[in-house]
C-alpha positions in Angstrom: 82.3 243.7 -42.3 78.7 244.7 -41.9 76.3 242.4 -43.9 73.8 243.7 -46.1 70.1 242.8 -45.0 68.0 241.2 -47.8 64.1 241.2 -48.1 63.5 239.0 -51.4 65.2 235.5 -52.0 65.6 234.2 -55.3 65.5 230.4 -55.1 68.1 229.0 -57.9 66.5 225.6 -57.8 63.3 223.4 -58.6 61.1 221.0 -57.2 60.7 220.0 -53.5 63.9 222.0 -52.1 62.4 225.0 -53.7 59.0 224.5 -51.7 61.0 223.5 -48.6 63.0 227.2 -49.0 59.7 229.1 -49.6 58.1 227.5 -46.5 60.8 228.9 -44.2 61.3 232.1 -46.2 57.7 233.0 -45.9 57.5 232.3 -42.1 60.5 234.6 -41.6 58.8 237.2 -43.7 60.9 237.2 -47.1 59.6 237.5 -50.2 60.3 234.8 -52.8 61.2 234.3 -56.6 61.3 231.1 -58.4 63.1 230.4 -61.7 61.9 227.6 -64.0 62.8 226.1 -67.2 60.4 225.3 -70.3 59.8 222.0 -68.8 58.9 223.3 -65.2 56.7 226.2 -66.4 53.6 224.6 -64.6 55.4 223.3 -61.6 54.5 223.8 -58.2 57.2 225.8 -57.0 56.5 228.2 -59.8 52.8 228.8 -58.7 53.7 229.2 -55.1 56.5 231.9 -55.5 55.7 235.7 -55.5 57.2 236.0 -58.7 58.7 233.5 -61.3 61.1 234.0 -64.3 61.6 231.6 -67.1 65.4 231.1 -67.5 65.7 228.6 -70.5 65.0 225.4 -72.1 64.5 222.0 -70.4 68.2 220.8 -70.3 70.1 222.1 -66.9 72.9 223.6 -69.2 70.3 225.8 -70.7 68.3 226.6 -67.7 69.4 226.0 -64.0 73.0 226.0 -64.8 72.8 229.2 -66.9 74.4 231.6 -64.2 73.8 234.8 -66.3 70.2 233.9 -66.7 69.7 233.4 -62.9 71.4 236.7 -62.0 69.3 238.5 -64.6 66.4 237.1 -63.2 67.2 238.5 -59.8 68.0 241.7 -61.0 64.7 241.9 -63.0 62.5 240.8 -60.0 64.4 243.0 -57.3 65.6 239.9 -55.2 68.6 240.8 -52.9 69.6 237.3 -52.2 70.1 233.9 -53.6 69.3 230.5 -52.3 71.0 227.7 -54.3 69.2 224.6 -52.6 71.2 221.4 -53.8 72.4 220.2 -56.9 72.7 222.4 -59.9 74.9 225.4 -59.0 74.9 225.0 -55.4 78.5 224.1 -55.0 79.8 226.3 -57.8 82.3 228.8 -56.6 82.0 230.8 -59.9 78.2 231.0 -59.0 78.7 232.4 -55.7 81.1 235.0 -57.1 79.0 236.1 -59.6 76.0 236.6 -57.1 78.5 238.7 -54.9 79.7 240.7 -57.9 76.2 241.5 -58.9 75.4 242.8 -55.2 73.5 239.7 -54.1 73.8 237.9 -50.9 74.6 234.4 -51.6 72.9 232.1 -49.1 75.7 229.9 -48.4 79.6 229.8 -47.8 81.9 232.2 -49.6 83.1 231.5 -53.3 86.7 230.7 -51.5 85.4 228.2 -49.0 83.6 226.5 -52.0 86.8 226.5 -54.1 88.7 225.0 -51.1 86.1 222.3 -49.7 83.5 222.0 -52.6 86.3 220.7 -54.8 87.2 216.9 -53.6 90.7 217.3 -54.6 91.4 220.4 -52.7 89.5 219.6 -49.7 91.4 216.2 -49.3 94.7 218.1 -49.7 93.4 220.6 -46.8 92.1 217.8 -44.5 95.6 215.9 -45.0 97.6 219.0 -44.0 95.2 219.2 -41.0 96.1 215.9 -39.9 92.5 214.4 -40.7 92.8 210.9 -41.9 91.8 210.4 -45.5 91.1 207.7 -48.0 94.3 207.1 -49.9 94.1 208.4 -53.5 95.3 210.7 -56.2 93.9 214.0 -56.7 96.4 215.8 -59.1 95.5 218.1 -61.6 97.1 216.1 -64.4 94.3 214.1 -65.9 95.8 212.5 -68.9 94.3 208.9 -69.5 97.8 207.2 -69.2 98.5 208.9 -65.8 95.1 208.0 -64.3 95.7 204.4 -65.3 99.2 204.2 -63.9 97.8 206.0 -60.4 95.1 203.5 -60.3 97.4 200.5 -60.6 99.5 202.1 -57.8 96.5 202.3 -55.5 95.4 198.7 -56.5 92.0 197.6 -57.6 89.3 198.3 -56.8 89.3 201.8 -57.0 86.9 204.5 -57.0 86.4 207.5 -59.7 84.9 210.7 -58.5 84.0 213.9 -59.9 85.7 216.7 -57.9 82.7 219.0 -58.3 79.1 218.2 -57.2 77.7 215.2 -55.6 74.9 212.9 -55.3 76.6 210.2 -56.8 77.1 211.6 -60.3 80.5 211.4 -62.1 81.3 208.4 -59.5 82.4 204.8 -60.5 83.7 201.9 -58.8 86.2 199.9 -61.0 87.0 196.4 -60.0 89.7 195.9 -62.7 92.2 197.4 -65.0 90.1 196.1 -68.1 87.1 198.4 -67.5 89.2 201.2 -66.2 89.3 203.3 -69.5 85.5 203.1 -70.2 84.6 203.9 -66.7 87.1 206.9 -66.7 85.4 208.4 -69.9 81.7 207.8 -68.5 82.5 209.4 -65.1 84.0 212.4 -66.7 81.1 212.8 -69.2 78.4 212.4 -66.5 80.3 215.1 -64.4 80.8 217.4 -67.3 77.1 217.1 -68.0 75.8 217.6 -64.3 78.4 220.2 -62.9 80.1 221.5 -65.8 83.6 220.0 -65.0 84.9 216.7 -66.0 87.9 216.8 -63.5 87.8 213.4 -61.5 90.1 212.0 -58.5 90.8 208.4 -57.7 90.5 206.6 -54.3 91.3 203.3 -52.8 88.0 201.4 -52.4 87.5 200.4 -48.9 85.4 197.2 -48.4 81.8 197.5 -46.7 82.1 200.9 -45.0 79.3 202.9 -43.6 78.9 206.2 -44.9 78.6 208.7 -41.9 78.3 212.5 -42.3 78.7 215.2 -39.9 76.3 218.2 -40.2 78.1 221.6 -39.5 77.3 225.1 -39.3 79.7 228.2 -39.3 78.8 232.0 -39.0 80.7 235.3 -39.8 81.6 235.8 -36.2 84.0 232.7 -35.9 81.5 230.5 -34.2 81.0 226.8 -35.5 79.0 223.8 -34.0 78.2 220.3 -35.3 74.7 218.9 -35.0 75.5 215.2 -34.9 75.8 212.5 -37.6 73.5 211.0 -40.3 74.3 207.5 -41.6 73.7 207.5 -45.3 75.1 203.8 -46.0 72.1 202.4 -48.0 72.7 203.5 -51.7 72.6 202.3 -55.1 74.7 203.8 -57.8 76.8 205.7 -55.0 73.5 207.6 -54.5 71.8 207.6 -51.0 68.3 206.1 -50.8 67.9 205.7 -46.9 69.5 208.2 -44.3 69.1 207.9 -40.5 70.1 210.0 -37.5 71.6 209.2 -35.2 73.7 206.4 -36.6 73.1 203.0 -35.1 76.9 202.4 -35.3 78.1 205.8 -33.6 78.1 206.0 -30.0 78.6 209.4 -28.0 82.6 209.1 -27.6 82.8 208.5 -31.4 80.3 211.2 -32.1 82.3 213.8 -30.2 85.3 212.8 -32.1 84.0 213.0 -35.6 82.1 216.2 -34.5 85.4 217.9 -33.1 87.2 217.1 -36.2 84.3 218.5 -38.3 84.2 221.7 -36.3 88.0 222.0 -36.3 87.9 222.0 -40.2 85.1 224.7 -40.4 86.8 227.2 -38.0 90.1 226.5 -40.1 88.2 227.6 -43.0 86.5 230.7 -41.7 83.3 228.9 -43.0 80.0 230.3 -42.8 76.8 228.7 -43.3 75.5 224.9 -43.7 77.9 222.1 -44.7 78.5 218.3 -44.5 81.6 216.6 -43.8 81.6 212.8 -45.1 83.6 210.1 -43.6 83.7 206.2 -44.2 83.4 204.5 -41.1 85.1 201.0 -41.2 84.2 198.0 -39.0 87.1 198.8 -36.7 85.7 202.4 -35.8 88.2 204.1 -37.8 86.9 207.0 -39.9 88.4 208.5 -43.2 87.2 211.9 -44.6 85.9 211.8 -48.0 84.6 215.2 -49.0 82.7 218.3 -48.0 79.6 219.3 -49.3 79.2 223.1 -48.9 75.6 223.2 -49.0 72.4 222.0 -47.4 71.8 218.1 -48.0 68.7 216.5 -49.5 68.7 214.6 -46.2 68.7 217.5 -43.7 65.1 216.8 -42.6 66.3 213.7 -40.2 68.6 216.3 -38.4 65.7 218.5 -38.0 63.7 216.0 -36.4 66.1 215.2 -33.8 67.5 218.6 -33.0 64.1 220.6 -33.5 66.1 223.1 -35.5 65.1 224.4 -38.8 68.1 224.3 -40.9 66.9 226.7 -43.6 66.2 229.2 -41.1 69.7 228.9 -39.7 71.2 229.5 -43.2 69.1 232.7 -43.5 70.0 234.1 -40.3 73.8 233.4 -40.9 73.5 234.9 -44.4 72.1 237.9 -42.8 75.1 238.3 -40.7 73.6 237.1 -37.4 75.5 235.1 -35.1 74.5 231.2 -34.6 71.7 231.4 -32.0 73.2 228.2 -29.9 76.5 226.9 -28.7 77.8 223.4 -29.0 76.6 222.7 -25.5 73.0 224.0 -26.4 72.7 221.1 -29.2 70.6 218.2 -28.0 69.5 215.0 -29.7 66.1 213.4 -29.1 64.5 210.3 -30.7 65.5 208.9 -34.1 64.6 209.9 -37.7 64.7 208.0 -40.9 64.2 209.5 -44.5 63.6 207.3 -47.7 64.0 209.1 -51.2 61.1 207.9 -53.4 62.4 208.1 -57.0 60.8 207.6 -60.5 63.1 204.4 -61.3 62.4 200.9 -62.0 64.5 198.9 -59.3 63.8 195.6 -61.0 65.8 197.1 -64.2 68.9 198.1 -62.5 67.1 201.4 -61.0 66.5 202.7 -64.6 65.0 206.4 -64.4 61.6 206.8 -65.4 59.7 209.6 -66.9 56.0 210.3 -68.0 52.8 211.2 -66.4 52.1 210.7 -62.7 48.2 209.8 -63.2 47.5 209.6 -59.5 49.8 211.2 -56.6 48.5 211.0 -52.9 50.9 211.5 -50.2 50.1 210.8 -46.4 49.7 212.8 -43.4 51.3 210.3 -41.0 54.7 211.2 -41.8 56.6 214.4 -42.9 56.7 214.6 -46.9 58.7 216.9 -49.1 57.7 216.8 -52.6 56.5 219.3 -55.5 53.9 216.8 -57.3 50.2 216.5 -58.0 48.0 214.1 -60.1 48.8 214.7 -63.6 52.3 216.0 -63.3 54.7 215.3 -66.0 58.1 213.6 -64.7 60.7 215.1 -66.9 63.9 213.1 -68.1 66.0 215.9 -67.8 66.3 216.0 -63.8 67.0 214.1 -61.1 64.7 210.9 -60.4 63.9 211.7 -56.8 60.4 212.9 -56.6 59.9 213.0 -52.9 61.4 212.4 -49.5 59.2 210.7 -46.8 60.5 211.1 -43.0 59.5 208.8 -40.2 60.3 210.1 -36.5 60.0 208.4 -33.2 61.1 208.2 -29.8 63.2 205.0 -30.8 64.6 203.8 -34.2 62.1 201.0 -34.3 59.2 203.4 -33.7 60.5 205.7 -36.8 61.0 202.6 -38.9 57.6 201.3 -38.2 56.0 204.7 -38.9 58.0 205.1 -42.0 56.9 202.0 -43.4 53.4 202.5 -42.7 54.0 205.9 -44.6 55.0 204.3 -47.5 52.2 201.9 -47.5 49.6 204.8 -47.5 51.6 206.9 -50.5 50.0 206.5 -53.6 52.0 207.0 -56.9 50.3 205.5 -60.0 51.2 206.4 -63.5 55.0 206.3 -63.4 57.1 203.4 -61.9 58.6 204.3 -58.5 60.9 202.5 -55.9 58.4 202.5 -53.3 58.2 198.8 -52.9 62.0 198.7 -52.9 62.4 201.4 -49.9 59.6 199.1 -48.0 61.8 196.1 -48.6 65.0 197.9 -47.3 63.2 199.1 -44.2 61.7 195.6 -43.6 64.8 193.5 -44.2 66.5 192.0 -41.2 69.7 193.6 -41.6 68.5 197.0 -41.8 66.0 196.3 -38.9 69.0 195.4 -36.7 70.9 198.5 -37.6 73.7 196.5 -39.7 73.4 198.2 -43.0 76.7 199.0 -44.9 77.3 200.6 -48.3 77.3 196.8 -49.5 73.7 196.4 -48.2 71.9 196.7 -51.7 74.6 195.0 -53.4 74.4 192.0 -51.1 70.8 191.7 -50.7 69.3 193.0 -53.9 67.6 190.0 -55.2 65.6 189.9 -51.7 64.8 193.5 -52.1 63.5 193.5 -55.7 59.7 193.1 -55.8 58.9 189.3 -56.6 56.6 188.1 -59.4 53.0 188.9 -59.0 51.4 186.7 -56.4 48.0 184.8 -57.1 45.8 187.5 -55.2 47.4 190.1 -57.2 46.9 188.5 -60.2 43.3 187.8 -59.3 42.5 191.7 -58.2 44.1 192.7 -61.6 41.7 190.4 -63.4 38.8 191.6 -61.5 39.7 195.5 -62.1 40.1 194.9 -65.7 36.6 193.4 -65.9 34.8 195.9 -63.8 36.8 198.8 -65.3 35.0 198.1 -68.7 31.4 198.7 -69.1 30.0 196.6 -66.3 31.6 199.1 -63.8 28.4 201.3 -64.3 26.0 198.4 -64.0 27.7 197.4 -60.7 27.7 200.9 -59.2 24.1 201.3 -60.4 22.8 198.5 -57.9 24.7 195.4 -58.3 21.6 193.5 -59.3 23.4 191.7 -62.2 22.6 188.4 -64.0 25.0 185.5 -63.9 27.2 185.5 -66.7 29.3 182.8 -69.1 33.0 182.5 -67.8 35.1 185.5 -69.3 38.6 184.4 -70.2 41.0 187.5 -69.6 44.6 187.6 -70.8 46.8 190.3 -69.7 50.3 191.3 -68.6 51.6 192.6 -65.1 54.5 194.5 -65.5 55.5 192.8 -68.7 54.5 189.1 -67.4 51.7 187.3 -69.5 48.9 186.2 -67.0 45.5 184.4 -67.7 42.4 184.1 -65.5 38.9 183.3 -66.0 36.1 184.9 -64.4 32.6 183.9 -63.7 30.2 186.3 -62.1 27.4 184.8 -60.0 23.9 185.7 -59.5 24.5 187.5 -56.0 27.4 189.8 -57.8 30.3 187.8 -56.5 32.8 186.4 -58.8 34.5 183.1 -59.2 38.1 183.4 -60.5 39.8 180.5 -61.9 43.5 180.2 -62.7 45.7 177.1 -63.2 42.5 175.1 -61.9 42.2 176.8 -58.5 39.0 178.7 -58.2 38.8 181.8 -55.6 35.5 183.7 -54.6 35.8 187.4 -54.7 33.1 189.8 -53.6 33.2 193.6 -54.3 32.0 195.5 -51.2 32.6 199.0 -52.5 33.7 200.6 -55.9 34.5 204.2 -55.3 36.6 206.6 -57.8 40.0 205.0 -57.5 39.4 202.8 -54.3 37.7 199.0 -54.2 37.3 197.1 -51.2 36.8 193.6 -51.8 36.6 190.0 -50.0 38.7 187.2 -51.4 38.1 183.9 -50.0 36.6 185.5 -46.8 39.4 188.1 -46.3 38.6 191.7 -46.6 41.2 194.0 -48.4 41.3 197.1 -50.3 43.5 198.6 -53.4 43.6 201.9 -55.2 43.5 201.7 -59.0 43.6 204.1 -62.0 42.7 203.4 -65.6 44.8 205.6 -67.8 44.6 205.1 -71.7 45.6 201.4 -72.5 46.9 200.7 -69.0 45.3 200.0 -65.7 47.3 200.9 -62.7 47.0 198.9 -59.4 48.5 199.7 -55.8 47.7 197.4 -52.9 49.9 197.9 -49.8 53.4 197.4 -50.9 52.6 196.2 -54.5 52.3 198.5 -57.4 51.3 197.0 -60.8 50.9 198.2 -64.3 48.4 196.2 -66.2 48.0 195.6 -69.8 44.9 194.1 -71.5 46.4 191.4 -73.9 43.1 189.3 -74.8 43.2 190.8 -78.4 47.1 191.5 -78.6 49.2 189.5 -81.0 51.9 187.0 -79.3 55.1 189.0 -77.9 58.0 188.9 -80.3 61.6 188.7 -79.6 62.0 192.3 -80.6 61.3 193.8 -77.4 64.4 191.9 -75.9 66.6 192.9 -78.8 66.5 189.6 -80.2 65.8 191.1 -83.6 69.1 193.1 -83.5 67.5 196.4 -82.9 68.7 198.2 -80.2 66.0 200.6 -78.8 66.4 203.4 -76.4 65.2 202.2 -72.9 64.2 205.7 -71.8 64.0 209.3 -73.0 67.4 210.6 -73.1 70.3 212.4 -74.8 72.9 210.3 -76.8 76.2 211.0 -75.0 78.3 208.1 -76.7 78.0 205.9 -79.7 80.5 203.1 -78.7 80.6 201.1 -82.2 81.1 201.9 -85.8 79.2 201.0 -88.7 80.4 197.6 -90.1 82.1 196.7 -86.7 81.5 193.2 -85.4 80.0 193.0 -81.9 79.2 190.3 -79.3 76.0 189.7 -77.2 76.0 191.8 -74.5 78.6 194.2 -75.8 78.0 198.0 -75.3 77.0 199.9 -78.2 75.5 203.3 -77.0 75.2 205.4 -73.9 72.1 207.6 -73.0 72.2 210.4 -70.3 68.7 210.9 -68.4 68.1 212.5 -65.2 71.8 213.2 -64.8 73.0 209.7 -65.1 74.4 207.7 -67.6 72.6 204.5 -69.0 74.6 201.9 -71.3 72.8 199.9 -73.9 74.2 196.8 -75.2 73.7 194.4 -78.2 70.9 191.8 -77.8 72.7 189.4 -80.3 76.1 188.8 -82.0 76.5 190.4 -85.4 77.6 193.3 -87.4 76.6 196.9 -86.7 74.3 197.4 -89.8 73.2 201.0 -89.1 73.6 203.8 -86.3 70.5 205.9 -86.5 71.5 208.6 -83.9 74.3 211.0 -83.4 75.9 212.1 -80.3 74.0 214.7 -78.6 70.7 213.8 -80.0 67.6 213.5 -77.9 65.7 210.2 -78.2 62.5 208.9 -77.1 61.9 205.6 -75.4 61.5 202.7 -77.8 63.1 204.4 -80.7 65.7 202.1 -82.8 69.1 203.6 -82.2 71.3 200.9 -83.6 70.6 197.9 -85.7 72.8 194.6 -85.7 72.7 192.4 -88.4 73.2 188.5 -87.1 76.0 186.6 -88.3 75.3 184.0 -90.8 
């Protein structure tokens, strides 16, 4: 069948992937249309497109998951093709079919292929029929709670609960015992329904400490299919990838050829067109097991682009236009090594809790490839995924790629919203990752080593100095540095919630003596220019980036980022912040998806009482004390802001 040519592409997505698609589409001469929610009205992808259409309110169900609104936007702007990006509707067969029914080219596989492979249960059945090894599990249509529990018992704990639709770790839970299975099942279904519009799940037997290996494939309308090698995505938290690399340190040429052949065989059997990824678990004995197929472009596609020299978005567009793949399997060559990290707005020290708010200062390095859609002043919304950028390091060797990426992360500046930048650097520097030994257990095993330690003495002194000079004396310093000696200034402040004290004394030559716990250190400011400070501490020259915004001071020195609050005039901290007053407060902006207790019910300290959804993930809130539920201040479905009291517990007398 002859393919219909297209000239203008509507991008049914947001953020960095929308900008990534715009870049290639423009290079190839296509017009581009953006869609946006109310929360994204000022977003970069909106400003960089030729045209843009508002499709609804901030919640994804009212905007980026609204099929009718997206189709109407394409028709209103004269777009004749739709690129779904990844996430949202990218693996939704109904969306692909709706595009086709409206006369729009869907840049991706057919609706039938998405139904066959985008659904994890169906994909496993097809692969088992083809003789591909699969993880033992249950993927039946009967989803009754009692049956699911019986199947989990049959498989034996631990088991994985997985959403049949979508990906990105949403709707996925590792259940280690029968006691927690019912709550985990409810939570997985709820999260999957919110993210993908489908709460159906499957069960799989959990495999201990595997590697997560995926094979990038492409098929075209002419029956051709190739693979572009593997990516190792083993470094994960909450079953979501954080670090991806190609090639895998564990995959040798013979294994690559075997896994690639299995992947290509599946693509040809399906008559699959476009980009896709087959995901496998690789055990310590070199045996691999099919998990699922992602019928879309992956977040981590840049590492494959780096080692093959191909533009995967360009291949998608050419295949969608009906052209044959421009290369055969023997034409695919790999050179060098690439590693990608996902920079996320989350607090690694608080169980990777998503963060939202205003990114006050945002500067990305030129030394590595960066995919992002932010600028200083951008609001990070609580409604969408926490990933805000991808940084990709490439080198002739794995060690060169790793070193470049560490350097790039050190140069990246993100102040105003907590990110996982320091955590990513710790992952890349860890000895297990450095020698290529990381499995999916990497973060769980080494978490205490990877989470940033408490502020070091040098950081405490730097923060004290910046608090001092960022007040009125900064103008005097910039005016000429000829300042008279001062009396000692006691400073009381907290760094990331930890109270600190330090005393500063300015000397006649402009230097400072910092005294903490009886130790005195000499600090001299060499340069104070905008957000940059260059200083000498005990004879060692160093630099940092800082920004004062409202009542907070943000400081970044190499791998360390700190949020500082002046507490000199503040009252002592009470137990309320830890929930010790019986008030359960929302830990982040989000939507109440489940109230787990009733008024008058007795609860234990640490017992889950409420679940919030934010950035497409669920977050359980627990009681800080033992007592009785005195009041429930919210209802399911309600939006709450950080710090709001949601449940009150009366202590037992």
